N, C-alpha and C positions, 0 to 999 in steps of 0.2 A: 862205537859204541854195536851189541852183535845184534843181527839180525833174531826176530821172533819168532821161534815157530806157532804157526797157529792151525786148529784143527780147521778140516774143511768144512762141520757145520758153522764151526763161528764165525769161516772168511763169508758163508755165503749170506748169515746173520746180515753182518756188516756191511758187506757188495746192496744188497738188499733194504738198508736201513743209510745206510750214509751218501750222498748223493756224491760227494769228495772221494771215492773210493773204485778201482776199478782193479779187473784180474786181467791178466796179465800170463796167458797159457805158453812156456818155451818152449814145449815140446815143439818138434818138427814134424813138417806138413805130411810125413808120410802118415806120424802117431794121430794128428791131427784127421787127416782121411782116412783112415781104417781101423784105429780104435775109437774116435766118437772128441768130440770137446763139451765142456759144461753149456748147458741151456743158462742165460741168465733174462729170460726173457722176462717175466717175472717182477722182474728188479726192472724193467726198463733199461734196461745191457745188453750189452756184448761183450763176452770175453776179446780183451787184444791180440792177437794172435802174433808173436813176436818168439822166434827159434833163438835156441839163446847158442845154440851147436848148428852147425848146415848139416844136412842128411847128405849123401853115403860117407862123407869123410869123417862126422864128428868134430869139423876144426869149431873154434869161437866164433859165434859172426860176430863181423866186424862190424857192423854196422846195428850192433844192439840198441846200445846205445841210442841211435840218430833213430831207428824203430819204436823206440817205449817213445821217446817224441811224440814221433807221428801219428802217436795214438791215442795223444793226449795228453800224454805225464806231464806233473809239473810236479815241483818241491814241496808243492802244497800237497800233492799228490798222498791219500794212501792204497798202498800197492799193493797187491797179493802176487804175487808168482806162483804158479805153479806146473809142475812135470809130471813125469810119471810115477814118482815114486816121494819125491821131495831132495832127491841130491840137484841135479840139476838148477831146479829153482832155488837153493837154495845158493847156490855160485852167482845165478842171478842178482840176487833179492842184493848179495851182498857189493857187487858190483855197480847197481842200481845208487846204493846207500852211498857208494863212497864218491859215485859224479854227481852229488846232489842231492836225490831221493831220500829225504831224511824216515820217512814213513814206508820203508819196504818189509814187508813181511814174505814168512815163506810161510804156503802149506803144505804144514805135514803130509805125512803120508801120501800128497799129491794125490791124479785123476785115479791113479788103480792100487793105490796099495803096493806093501812086501807079498812075495808071494805065498802061498801056504802051504800044509804038506806035499798036496799034490803035483806044486812049479805051479801054479794059474794065480794073478793078480786078480785084481777087483772083487774078492770075496772079504776079506778081515777087516781092510781098514782104507781109508780116503774117499774120494770126492765119491765114487759109483757106489761102494760098499756101504755107505753115508747113507743111499738114497739120494744123494739130490739130484737136478734136473740134467741130462745132458740129452746128448741127440747126437747122432750119424750125423757127419757134416756131405 
């Protein structure tokens, strides 16, 4: 079954209303530290920070699935994967689904979305551009 893309707003609504839903931010520690992270305080949750790739080599994190389990993911969890623009999170969601997490979703456009005409992210689509809560780490 292919991984379903879901908008940032729809994922936030699911995270807010479903106690079994969790957000897994698969960006790197550098991105979390310098760009910010989703703020799920109003939903009574925290995002799970589990990198799909390791900075600076950007090799796939061999401990990704272990990190997912340590973050509390189970086969019953509805897991929303988020990255910068939706590409790494799709790969992570596909890997999770293949490893027995069937309710894996990709947050389309990610945290910052695509680049605009000036080459900037965060202005057109994604978590930030949708006006969803976020904070500096």
